[in-house]
TORMI-231913 format. One record per residue (C-alpha): residue in three letters; x, y, z. Coordinates in steps of 0.5 Angstrom, whole numbers. Layout:
<atoms>
("ALA", (X, Y, Z))
...
</atoms>
This chain:
<atoms>
("MET", (254, 178, 181))
("ILE", (247, 178, 180))
("ALA", (242, 184, 182))
("GLN", (238, 183, 189))
("GLY", (232, 179, 188))
("GLN", (234, 176, 183))
("LEU", (237, 169, 186))
("SER", (240, 164, 182))
("SER", (239, 156, 184))
("PHE", (243, 156, 191))
("ASP", (246, 150, 194))
("SER", (247, 150, 201))
("GLN", (253, 145, 201))
("HIS", (257, 149, 196))
("ILE", (258, 155, 200))
("SER", (265, 158, 198))
("ALA", (268, 165, 198))
("ASP", (265, 167, 192))
("THR", (258, 166, 195))
("MET", (254, 173, 193))
("LEU", (250, 175, 200))
("PRO", (243, 176, 197))
("ASP", (244, 168, 194))
("LEU", (246, 166, 201))
("LEU", (241, 170, 205))
("GLY", (235, 169, 201))
("ALA", (235, 162, 201))
("HIS", (239, 161, 208))
("PRO", (235, 168, 213))
("GLU", (237, 165, 219))
("ALA", (245, 166, 217))
("ARG", (244, 173, 217))
("GLY", (246, 174, 225))
("VAL", (253, 172, 223))
("PHE", (254, 177, 218))
("ASP", (251, 183, 223))
("GLN", (256, 181, 228))
("TYR", (261, 183, 224))
("GLY", (258, 189, 222))
("LEU", (252, 188, 216))
("ARG", (247, 190, 221))
("GLY", (242, 196, 217))
("CYS", (246, 194, 210))
("GLY", (243, 192, 204))
("GLY", (235, 190, 207))
("ASP", (234, 183, 208))
("LEU", (239, 179, 203))
("GLY", (244, 184, 204))
("PRO", (249, 188, 199))
("VAL", (250, 186, 193))
("GLU", (258, 182, 193))
("SER", (261, 176, 196))
("ILE", (262, 173, 202))
("ALA", (270, 173, 201))
("PHE", (269, 181, 200))
("PHE", (265, 181, 205))
("ALA", (270, 178, 210))
("ASN", (276, 182, 207))
("THR", (272, 189, 208))
("HIS", (270, 188, 214))
("GLY", (277, 185, 216))
("VAL", (274, 178, 219))
("ASP", (278, 171, 217))
("LEU", (275, 168, 211))
("THR", (275, 161, 214))
("GLN", (272, 163, 220))
("LEU", (266, 166, 218))
("LEU", (265, 160, 213))
("GLY", (264, 155, 219))
("GLU", (260, 160, 223))
("ILE", (256, 161, 217))
("GLN", (255, 153, 216))
("GLN", (254, 152, 223))
("ALA", (248, 157, 223))
("ILE", (245, 153, 217))
("ALA", (246, 147, 221))
("ALA", (243, 149, 227))
("PRO", (238, 155, 227))
("PRO", (237, 159, 233))
("ALA", (229, 157, 235))
("THR", (227, 164, 234))
("ALA", (226, 168, 228))
("ALA", (226, 175, 230))
("ARG", (232, 179, 227))
("ILE", (235, 184, 232))
("ALA", (232, 190, 233))
("PRO", (234, 196, 229))
("SER", (237, 201, 231))
("VAL", (238, 209, 229))
("ALA", (246, 207, 228))
("ASP", (244, 203, 222))
("THR", (242, 208, 218))
("ILE", (244, 215, 222))
("TYR", (249, 217, 215))
("ARG", (243, 218, 211))
("ARG", (241, 224, 215))
("PHE", (249, 227, 215))
("PHE", (249, 225, 208))
("ILE", (242, 228, 205))
("ALA", (244, 234, 210))
("GLY", (252, 235, 207))
("ILE", (249, 234, 200))
("ALA", (243, 240, 201))
("VAL", (248, 244, 204))
("VAL", (253, 244, 198))
("LEU", (248, 245, 194))
("THR", (246, 251, 197))
("ALA", (251, 255, 202))
("GLY", (256, 251, 200))
("ALA", (258, 251, 192))
("SER", (253, 254, 189))
("TRP", (253, 261, 193))
("GLY", (262, 260, 192))
("ALA", (260, 260, 185))
("TRP", (255, 266, 185))
("LEU", (261, 270, 189))
("LEU", (266, 268, 184))
("ILE", (261, 271, 179))
("LYS", (261, 277, 184))
("ILE", (269, 278, 184))
("GLY", (269, 277, 176))
("LEU", (265, 283, 176))
("ALA", (269, 287, 180))
("GLY", (275, 285, 178))
("LYS", (278, 283, 184))
("PHE", (279, 278, 190))
("THR", (278, 283, 195))
("GLY", (271, 286, 191))
("ILE", (266, 282, 196))
("SER", (266, 281, 203))
("ILE", (270, 278, 207))
("HIS", (264, 276, 212))
("ASP", (260, 272, 206))
("ILE", (267, 268, 204))
("ASN", (268, 267, 210))
("ALA", (261, 265, 212))
("HIS", (262, 261, 205))
("GLY", (268, 257, 207))
("HIS", (264, 255, 213))
("ALA", (259, 252, 210))
("GLN", (264, 247, 206))
("ILE", (268, 245, 212))
("PHE", (263, 244, 217))
("GLY", (257, 243, 212))
("TRP", (260, 239, 206))
("VAL", (266, 235, 209))
("GLY", (264, 236, 217))
("LEU", (257, 233, 215))
("PHE", (259, 227, 211))
("MET", (266, 225, 215))
("MET", (262, 225, 221))
("GLY", (256, 221, 217))
("PHE", (262, 216, 215))
("ALA", (265, 215, 221))
("TYR", (258, 213, 225))
("GLN", (257, 208, 219))
("ALA", (264, 206, 219))
("PHE", (268, 205, 224))
("PRO", (263, 202, 229))
("ARG", (262, 196, 223))
("LEU", (270, 196, 222))
("TRP", (271, 195, 230))
("HIS", (265, 189, 231))
("VAL", (262, 193, 236))
("ASP", (255, 197, 236))
("LEU", (255, 205, 236))
("PRO", (255, 207, 244))
("ARG", (248, 211, 246))
("PRO", (246, 211, 238))
("LYS", (241, 216, 240))
("LEU", (246, 221, 242))
("ALA", (248, 221, 235))
("VAL", (241, 224, 233))
("ALA", (243, 230, 238))
("ALA", (249, 231, 235))
("PHE", (247, 231, 228))
("LEU", (241, 236, 230))
("ALA", (246, 240, 234))
("MET", (251, 240, 228))
("LEU", (246, 243, 223))
("ALA", (243, 247, 227))
("GLY", (249, 251, 229))
("ILE", (252, 251, 222))
("ILE", (244, 254, 219))
("ILE", (245, 259, 225))
("ARG", (253, 261, 223))
("THR", (252, 260, 215))
("VAL", (247, 266, 216))
("ALA", (248, 270, 222))
("MET", (257, 271, 219))
("PRO", (255, 276, 213))
("LEU", (251, 280, 218))
("ALA", (257, 282, 222))
("GLY", (256, 289, 224))
("HIS", (249, 288, 227))
("ALA", (249, 286, 234))
("PRO", (245, 280, 234))
("ALA", (249, 277, 228))
("LEU", (255, 276, 233))
("ALA", (251, 273, 239))
("ALA", (248, 268, 233))
("ALA", (254, 266, 231))
("MET", (257, 265, 237))
("LEU", (250, 260, 239))
("GLY", (252, 257, 232))
("GLY", (259, 255, 233))
("SER", (258, 252, 241))
("LEU", (253, 247, 237))
("GLU", (257, 245, 232))
("VAL", (263, 245, 239))
("ALA", (257, 241, 242))
("ALA", (255, 236, 237))
("LEU", (263, 234, 236))
("ALA", (264, 233, 243))
("ILE", (258, 228, 243))
("PHE", (261, 225, 236))
("ILE", (268, 224, 238))
("GLY", (266, 222, 245))
("GLN", (262, 216, 242))
("ILE", (267, 214, 236))
("LEU", (272, 214, 242))
("SER", (268, 210, 246))
("ALA", (266, 205, 240))
("PHE", (274, 203, 239))
("VAL", (275, 203, 247))
("ASN", (270, 198, 247))
("SER", (271, 194, 242))
("ASP", (277, 189, 241))
("ALA", (280, 192, 235))
("ARG", (288, 193, 236))
("LEU", (290, 200, 235))
("GLU", (293, 200, 227))
("PRO", (295, 207, 224))
("TYR", (289, 208, 220))
("ILE", (285, 208, 227))
("GLY", (291, 213, 229))
("PHE", (291, 216, 223))
("ALA", (283, 218, 224))
("ILE", (284, 220, 232))
("ALA", (289, 225, 230))
("ALA", (283, 227, 224))
("LEU", (279, 228, 231))
("ILE", (283, 232, 235))
("PHE", (284, 236, 229))
("PHE", (277, 237, 228))
("LEU", (276, 239, 235))
("ALA", (281, 244, 235))
("MET", (280, 247, 229))
("SER", (272, 248, 231))
("LEU", (274, 252, 237))
("MET", (279, 256, 234))
("SER", (274, 258, 228))
("LEU", (270, 260, 233))
("TRP", (275, 264, 236))
("HIS", (277, 267, 229))
("THR", (269, 269, 228))
("TYR", (268, 273, 234))
("ASN", (274, 277, 233))
("THR", (273, 278, 225))
("MET", (266, 279, 226))
("SER", (267, 284, 233))
("ALA", (273, 287, 229))
("ALA", (273, 295, 231))
("THR", (277, 298, 225))
("ARG", (278, 295, 218))
("GLU", (285, 294, 219))
("GLY", (284, 290, 225))
("LEU", (279, 286, 221))
("LEU", (284, 285, 216))
("TRP", (290, 283, 221))
("TYR", (285, 277, 224))
("VAL", (284, 275, 217))
("ALA", (291, 275, 214))
("THR", (294, 272, 221))
("TYR", (289, 267, 222))
("GLN", (285, 265, 216))
("GLY", (291, 261, 213))
("PRO", (293, 257, 220))
("LEU", (286, 256, 221))
("ARG", (285, 253, 213))
("ASP", (292, 249, 214))
("VAL", (288, 245, 221))
("GLN", (281, 244, 217))
("ILE", (285, 241, 210))
("HIS", (291, 238, 212))
("GLY", (290, 237, 219))
("LEU", (282, 234, 219))
("ALA", (281, 232, 212))
("MET", (287, 230, 209))
("LEU", (289, 226, 215))
("MET", (282, 224, 215))
("ILE", (281, 221, 208))
("LEU", (289, 218, 208))
("GLY", (287, 214, 214))
("VAL", (280, 211, 211))
("SER", (284, 210, 204))
("MET", (288, 206, 208))
("ARG", (283, 202, 211))
("MET", (279, 202, 205))
("LEU", (283, 202, 199))
("PRO", (285, 195, 199))
("PRO", (279, 191, 200))
("LEU", (275, 195, 195))
("PHE", (280, 196, 189))
("GLY", (286, 191, 190))
("VAL", (292, 196, 192))
("SER", (297, 194, 196))
("PRO", (296, 194, 204))
("VAL", (301, 200, 207))
("PRO", (306, 197, 211))
("ALA", (305, 199, 219))
("ARG", (311, 202, 220))
("ARG", (311, 206, 214))
("ALA", (304, 208, 215))
("TRP", (305, 211, 223))
("TRP", (312, 215, 220))
("ALA", (308, 218, 215))
("LEU", (302, 220, 221))
("ALA", (308, 223, 225))
("ILE", (311, 227, 220))
("LEU", (305, 230, 217))
("SER", (302, 231, 224))
("PHE", (308, 235, 226))
("ALA", (308, 238, 219))
("VAL", (300, 241, 221))
("ILE", (303, 244, 227))
("ALA", (309, 247, 224))
("GLU", (306, 250, 219))
("VAL", (301, 254, 223))
("ILE", (306, 256, 228))
("ILE", (311, 259, 223))
("PHE", (306, 263, 219))
("ILE", (303, 265, 226))
("ALA", (310, 268, 229))
("TYR", (312, 270, 222))
("ARG", (306, 275, 222))
("TRP", (307, 276, 229))
("THR", (315, 279, 228))
("ASN", (314, 280, 220))
("ASN", (320, 277, 219))
("HIS", (322, 273, 212))
("VAL", (326, 269, 214))
("ILE", (321, 265, 219))
("ALA", (317, 266, 213))
("ALA", (322, 262, 208))
("THR", (322, 256, 213))
("LEU", (315, 254, 211))
("LEU", (318, 250, 206))
("ILE", (320, 246, 211))
("PRO", (313, 243, 213))
("TRP", (310, 243, 206))
("ALA", (316, 239, 204))
("MET", (314, 234, 209))
("LEU", (306, 234, 207))
("ALA", (309, 231, 201))
("VAL", (313, 227, 203))
("GLY", (308, 224, 209))
("ALA", (303, 224, 203))
("GLY", (307, 220, 198))
("MET", (309, 215, 203))
("ILE", (302, 213, 204))
("ALA", (299, 214, 197))
("LEU", (305, 213, 192))
("PRO", (305, 205, 193))
("TRP", (298, 204, 190))
("ARG", (300, 206, 183))
("LEU", (294, 210, 182))
("TRP", (297, 213, 176))
("ARG", (295, 206, 173))
("ARG", (288, 202, 172))
("LEU", (286, 200, 179))
("PRO", (286, 192, 179))
("LEU", (278, 192, 182))
("GLY", (276, 198, 179))
("ASP", (269, 201, 178))
("ARG", (265, 207, 178))
("SER", (268, 210, 183))
("ALA", (275, 208, 182))
("LYS", (276, 215, 177))
("PHE", (274, 219, 182))
("VAL", (279, 216, 187))
("ARG", (285, 216, 182))
("ALA", (283, 224, 180))
("ALA", (283, 226, 187))
("TYR", (290, 224, 189))
("ALA", (292, 227, 182))
("TRP", (289, 233, 185))
("LEU", (293, 233, 192))
("ALA", (299, 232, 189))
("ILE", (298, 238, 184))
("SER", (296, 242, 190))
("LEU", (302, 240, 194))
("LEU", (307, 242, 189))
("MET", (303, 249, 187))
("LEU", (304, 249, 195))
("LEU", (312, 248, 194))
("VAL", (313, 252, 189))
("LEU", (310, 257, 192))
("PRO", (315, 262, 193))
("VAL", (318, 261, 186))
("TYR", (312, 264, 184))
("GLN", (311, 270, 187))
("SER", (318, 272, 186))
("ALA", (317, 271, 178))
("ILE", (310, 275, 178))
("GLY", (314, 280, 183))
("THR", (309, 280, 189))
("PRO", (311, 278, 196))
("PHE", (304, 275, 197))
("SER", (299, 272, 191))
("HIS", (292, 272, 194))
("ALA", (290, 269, 187))
("TYR", (295, 263, 187))
("TYR", (294, 262, 194))
("GLY", (287, 261, 193))
("ALA", (288, 257, 187))
("ILE", (292, 252, 192))
("ARG", (287, 252, 197))
("HIS", (282, 250, 191))
("ALA", (286, 244, 188))
("ILE", (285, 241, 195))
("THR", (279, 243, 197))
("VAL", (275, 241, 191))
("GLY", (279, 237, 187))
("PHE", (282, 232, 193))
("ILE", (277, 232, 199))
("SER", (270, 233, 194))
("LEU", (272, 228, 189))
("MET", (274, 223, 195))
("ILE", (268, 224, 197))
("MET", (264, 224, 192))
("GLY", (267, 217, 189))
("PHE", (266, 214, 197))
("ALA", (260, 216, 197))
("ALA", (258, 213, 190))
("LYS", (260, 206, 193))
("VAL", (258, 206, 200))
("VAL", (251, 209, 199))
("PRO", (247, 203, 193))
("THR", (252, 198, 197))
("LEU", (248, 200, 204))
("ASN", (242, 200, 201))
("GLY", (242, 193, 197))
("ILE", (244, 196, 189))
("ASP", (249, 193, 185))
("THR", (253, 199, 183))
("ARG", (254, 196, 176))
("THR", (247, 197, 174))
("LEU", (247, 204, 175))
("PRO", (250, 210, 171))
("ALA", (258, 211, 171))
("LEU", (258, 218, 173))
("TYR", (263, 220, 167))
("GLY", (258, 227, 167))
("PRO", (259, 229, 174))
("PHE", (266, 227, 174))
("ILE", (268, 231, 167))
("LEU", (264, 237, 170))
("ILE", (267, 237, 177))
("ASN", (275, 236, 174))
("VAL", (274, 242, 168))
("GLY", (272, 246, 173))
("CYS", (276, 244, 178))
("PHE", (282, 246, 173))
("LEU", (279, 252, 170))
("ARG", (278, 256, 177))
("VAL", (285, 253, 179))
("SER", (289, 256, 171))
("LEU", (284, 262, 171))
("GLN", (284, 264, 178))
("THR", (292, 264, 177))
("LEU", (292, 267, 171))
("THR", (289, 273, 174))
("ASP", (296, 275, 176))
("VAL", (298, 276, 169))
("HIS", (291, 279, 165))
("PRO", (285, 282, 169))
("VAL", (281, 279, 163))
("PHE", (282, 272, 166))
("TYR", (277, 275, 172))
("ALA", (270, 275, 167))
("ILE", (271, 268, 165))
("VAL", (273, 264, 171))
("GLY", (266, 264, 174))
("ILE", (265, 259, 169))
("SER", (269, 254, 174))
("GLY", (264, 254, 179))
("VAL", (258, 254, 175))
("LEU", (260, 247, 172))
("GLU", (263, 244, 179))
("VAL", (255, 246, 181))
("THR", (253, 243, 175))
("ALA", (256, 237, 177))
("LEU", (256, 236, 184))
("THR", (247, 236, 183))
("TRP", (247, 231, 177))
("TRP", (252, 226, 182))
("GLY", (248, 228, 188))
("LEU", (241, 228, 188))
("PRO", (241, 221, 185))
("LEU", (244, 219, 192))
("VAL", (239, 222, 195))
("ARG", (234, 219, 191))
("ILE", (238, 212, 193))
("MET", (238, 214, 200))
("ARG", (230, 216, 201))
("ARG", (228, 209, 197))
("GLY", (233, 205, 201))
("LYS", (229, 209, 207))
("ARG", (222, 207, 205))
("GLU", (224, 200, 204))
("SER", (227, 199, 211))
("ALA", (220, 201, 215))
("ARG", (217, 196, 210))
("GLU", (221, 190, 212))
("GLU", (221, 193, 219))
("HIS", (214, 192, 220))
("THR", (214, 186, 215))
("THR", (219, 182, 216))
("ALA", (221, 183, 224))
("VAL", (215, 178, 226))
("PRO", (216, 176, 234))
("ASN", (214, 169, 237))
("ALA", (210, 174, 243))
("ILE", (206, 180, 243))
("LEU", (209, 184, 249))
("PRO", (207, 191, 252))
("GLU", (211, 195, 248))
("HIS", (210, 193, 242))
("ARG", (205, 198, 237))
("VAL", (199, 197, 236))
("ALA", (199, 198, 228))
("ASP", (205, 194, 228))
("VAL", (201, 188, 232))
("LEU", (197, 189, 227))
("ASP", (201, 188, 221))
("TRP", (204, 182, 224))
("PHE", (198, 178, 226))
("PRO", (191, 181, 222))
("ASP", (187, 176, 226))
("THR", (188, 180, 232))
("GLN", (183, 185, 230))
("ALA", (178, 182, 232))
("VAL", (180, 183, 239))
("PHE", (182, 190, 238))
("ASP", (174, 190, 236))
("GLN", (173, 187, 243))
("TYR", (177, 192, 247))
("GLY", (173, 198, 244))
("PHE", (179, 199, 238))
("SER", (174, 199, 232))
("LEU", (176, 206, 230))
("LEU", (183, 201, 227))
("ARG", (179, 199, 222))
("ASN", (180, 207, 219))
("PRO", (185, 206, 215))
("LEU", (188, 214, 217))
("MET", (187, 211, 224))
("ARG", (192, 205, 223))
("ARG", (198, 209, 219))
("THR", (197, 216, 224))
("LEU", (196, 215, 232))
("ALA", (197, 207, 231))
("ARG", (204, 207, 229))
("THR", (206, 212, 235))
("VAL", (202, 208, 241))
("THR", (204, 202, 245))
("LEU", (199, 196, 247))
("SER", (201, 199, 254))
("GLN", (199, 206, 252))
("ALA", (192, 204, 248))
("ALA", (190, 199, 254))
("GLN", (191, 205, 259))
("MET", (187, 210, 254))
("LYS", (182, 206, 254))
("GLY", (182, 204, 261))
("VAL", (182, 197, 260))
("SER", (187, 191, 263))
("ARG", (194, 191, 260))
("GLU", (194, 184, 262))
("ASP", (188, 182, 259))
("LEU", (189, 185, 252))
("LEU", (196, 182, 252))
("ARG", (193, 174, 254))
("ASP", (187, 175, 248))
("LEU", (193, 178, 243))
("ASN", (198, 173, 244))
("GLN", (191, 167, 244))
("ALA", (189, 170, 237))
("MET", (196, 170, 235))
("ALA", (197, 163, 237))
("THR", (191, 160, 234))
("ARG", (191, 164, 226))
</atoms>
């Protein structure tokens, strides 16, 4: 591979599967439209990502021979106009979700969690802090970290994999704003339980989140219905995850209401002990695990060269996992209602099914071996699935552990299981995929970037210390004093990983804005074009603007501000001049440039 902008000599007669997109599109920009119709739009700038034609075809599900033929046809008979497809908010909507997700995890998510863990250590018990603080932190992690990244990835990837435009893309902006506002309002309100306005604020925040999810899920499902894509297993996993996403959002809102409005401490403890575990099961096993497994089935084979999962096997795994999630929720609630420990013992059945279903998907990939197409993100993926295995194994031996230490329930051990899957599996998968996807979408060769061994080591060491030290608090209270270091290591890792990604996305946004104004040159000036764009495209039109009384446009500040927002129609109306005359003279100036 070569870095974007360092194009080698290009021979149009020898375009092959190994031809790099920057080479091809640098020599033949007219071929960009072929790739755009298969999902490249908005990715990598004018020259596209640093990847081969074969890699693009494999990743986007396009027949390679057909793609090569269409490229040759576009080069042989280029379109009459060089105008580009108008950019859409859907092309870069992922940036808002990803940046917001990183901001949440570095504040109310992992950072606040690390502080709470330090307070637990100082108190010498896991009940030494407010349950409302714990729930607010958990809410920020699930909705703000996992939820925002999942929504951003789905908005960016799924329509492109299905070769279809996102329906009504501006609704994605509304979903983002509603989701972010809901997360902030609810996270701030939940620790203030007991104050009258706090409950109302939390319900408002939760309602905004539900509305955002309804918009998001509706758009993703509409995109699939509008496409010609067939129902593959990974789509089934994604749809099941979306159903659990909406279900857990409604359940979470109900649970928040009950915990914040509980009249007595006993009532509060009842709701927490009865419903918090099932809620986390739906969030972690139903939403996050199913979505990650589905995306892994679709993306790991082309990205890392692992074997595809046979469709029949994948559908059976989905059925097993979906049943397991529903069963573990029902069984646990039934146990709490009846206090019948025989019912509790049957939880081993859905837990075993979770292990079987996940194993059916992941074991054939042999992730304990070096991946055929590994890069800097591969180690995150491999470690993530190791942590998934650890969490499921710990879940299966939970009864043995509790019997060994002589307690009916170990808060420490159960929390360690949760941490192994939330940080070890889910967060590592987010880190790995984002480290791969974000540079690619912004036209950067990942081989030119740091290998991320620092954050990789810190996040794994932090997760190991948290899981092991938290479990050891059942043995001796001295471990409370040092468990807090795990949170500090995890926050450091997430900061080390996240801030460079934010810089890449912000730089990509600036470059996209420049490209939009400097390369998207139309064949005619139209009423809806903005004044500043016309001047950028055709500097000679300044004389026409002077003639019609727009001499202030020679002021650079005016060009950078008002002229960026006003269309030609609006400008003509503001000056009281004929729009048709202005357009005629501008087009004449353009034609004689």
